[in-house]
C-alpha angles and dihedrals in degrees: 000000000000134000115254117212126176133170118220134183114240141165118238103213112220145140090270119126114272092253088064090054097102124145115263129206111250123187119224114198135183122185110179092191093053097043120345094192099053143059127204127229117201115201119197115242095351095126089241115090096210142349121221116223127183108242092224091051091050091049094047091047092059090070105025137009112283134171145171129179110318096353131081126177129185140160116257108201119316100305108034139062131196128219117196121194121194126203136159087263094056143274130309116202119194126184119205136179105258089225092063093050092046092050090049093049091051090053091050093052091048091050092049089053094053113116116253111248116239 
């Protein structure tokens, strides 16, 4: 099984002025040997190296609001999805194109189905 890594453009939603609202590069990572049920989301400059998100939760959240613990996911219109991460320091809200998340999830399921080398 191989690690799947994909970069995606996203908007980190904050109180910053609109001119600071530029897309950022977020890394999506799936390592089936480390944790076959979860994916990791790496936000740039967020003070948190990576968030862990259950793959099923991410998939459910692309079509209807879903949440568990510190993570919430919901569709935002027809082409975007929002991931919300809660910590004691506050909330990070990240908006992705649904296409990018769907493509990444497909790759994770394909990687999980790869035969184990002997």
